[in-house]
C-alpha positions as CSV (number, residue, x, y, z in Angstrom):
1,X,-216.6,-149.3,10.7
2,X,-215.0,-147.0,8.3
3,X,-214.3,-144.0,9.8
4,X,-212.7,-142.0,6.6
5,X,-216.1,-142.7,5.0
6,X,-218.0,-141.4,8.1
7,X,-216.5,-138.3,7.9
8,X,-216.7,-137.8,4.2
9,X,-220.3,-138.6,4.3
10,X,-220.9,-136.3,7.2
11,X,-219.2,-133.0,5.6
12,X,-219.7,-133.6,1.8
13,X,-223.4,-131.8,2.5
14,X,-221.8,-128.4,3.6
15,X,-220.7,-128.1,0.0
16,X,-216.9,-127.8,-0.3
17,X,-214.2,-130.4,-1.3
18,X,-213.0,-132.6,1.0
19,X,-209.8,-134.6,0.6
20,X,-207.9,-137.4,2.8
21,X,-204.6,-136.0,3.2
22,X,-204.2,-133.6,0.7
23,X,-206.4,-131.5,-1.6
24,X,-204.6,-131.0,-5.3
25,X,-207.0,-129.0,-6.9
26,X,-207.6,-124.9,-6.5
27,X,-210.6,-124.4,-4.7
28,X,-210.9,-121.1,-2.6
29,X,-212.0,-123.0,0.3
30,X,-211.9,-126.8,1.1
31,X,-211.3,-129.4,4.3
32,X,-208.9,-131.9,4.7
33,X,-208.6,-134.5,6.9
34,X,-206.5,-137.6,8.4
35,X,-206.1,-140.1,11.2
36,X,-202.8,-139.3,13.3
37,X,-203.2,-141.5,15.8
38,X,-204.8,-144.9,17.4
39,X,-204.7,-146.4,20.7
40,X,-206.4,-149.8,22.5
41,X,-209.2,-148.0,24.4
42,X,-210.3,-151.1,25.9
43,X,-209.1,-154.9,26.1
44,X,-210.1,-158.1,27.4
45,X,-208.3,-161.3,27.8
46,X,-205.6,-159.5,25.4
47,X,-207.4,-158.6,22.8
48,X,-208.0,-155.3,21.6
49,X,-212.3,-154.8,22.0
50,X,-212.7,-150.8,21.6
51,X,-209.9,-148.6,19.7
52,X,-209.6,-144.7,20.2
53,X,-209.3,-142.8,16.6
54,X,-207.4,-139.6,16.7
55,X,-208.4,-137.3,13.5
56,X,-207.4,-133.9,12.9
57,X,-209.8,-132.0,10.3
58,X,-208.1,-128.7,8.5
59,X,-210.6,-126.3,6.7
60,X,-208.7,-123.9,4.5
61,X,-210.1,-120.8,3.0
62,X,-209.2,-117.4,1.3
63,X,-212.1,-115.7,3.0
64,X,-214.1,-115.8,6.1
65,X,-214.4,-119.5,7.1
66,X,-216.4,-119.0,10.9
67,X,-219.9,-120.6,9.9
68,X,-217.7,-123.4,7.9
69,X,-215.5,-124.2,10.8
70,X,-218.9,-124.1,13.1
71,X,-220.6,-126.6,10.8
72,X,-218.0,-128.9,10.8
73,X,-217.2,-129.2,14.5
74,X,-221.1,-129.8,15.1
75,X,-221.4,-132.3,12.3
76,X,-218.7,-134.2,13.4
77,X,-220.1,-133.9,17.1
78,X,-223.8,-135.0,15.8
79,X,-222.0,-138.3,14.4
80,X,-220.0,-139.0,17.6
81,X,-216.2,-137.5,17.1
82,X,-215.5,-135.4,20.2
83,X,-213.5,-132.6,19.8
84,X,-210.1,-132.4,21.6
85,X,-208.5,-129.3,20.0
86,X,-208.8,-126.2,18.1
87,X,-206.6,-123.3,16.7
88,X,-206.5,-120.6,13.6
89,X,-203.4,-119.7,11.4
90,X,-202.8,-117.6,8.3
91,X,-200.7,-119.8,6.2
92,X,-198.3,-117.4,4.5
93,X,-197.4,-119.5,2.1
94,X,-200.8,-120.5,0.6
95,X,-202.2,-117.3,1.2
96,X,-204.8,-119.0,3.3
97,X,-206.8,-119.0,6.7
98,X,-206.6,-122.5,8.2
99,X,-208.7,-123.9,11.0
100,X,-207.1,-127.3,12.7
101,X,-209.3,-129.2,14.8
102,X,-208.8,-132.5,16.6
103,X,-211.2,-135.2,16.9
104,X,-211.2,-138.3,18.7
105,X,-213.7,-141.5,18.1
106,X,-213.9,-144.8,20.2
107,X,-215.8,-147.7,18.7
108,X,-215.5,-151.5,18.7
109,X,-213.5,-153.6,17.1
110,X,-215.4,-156.1,14.0
């Protein structure tokens, strides 16, 4: 399963730009994501059967982004991601609000 594609396809209907790792445009609101870790969740006969993937999803906005953050969270839950962490901050250098969400996803190796 291609989790990057799953994230893109899941969040695209929210109507804001989405990019892996880095967004190089100038929208007032956008989403970035990255996989920051993965580990064996289940092994059998010294083979990895299930992998646990850890993703960070960041929402950046110059305006109120509460509804968008709620929609991102729910959309990813709906396709099997589990939220582990969430925080908000204001990035002074970018002059933007930032929501940081971390999720995990467990899936079989194919």
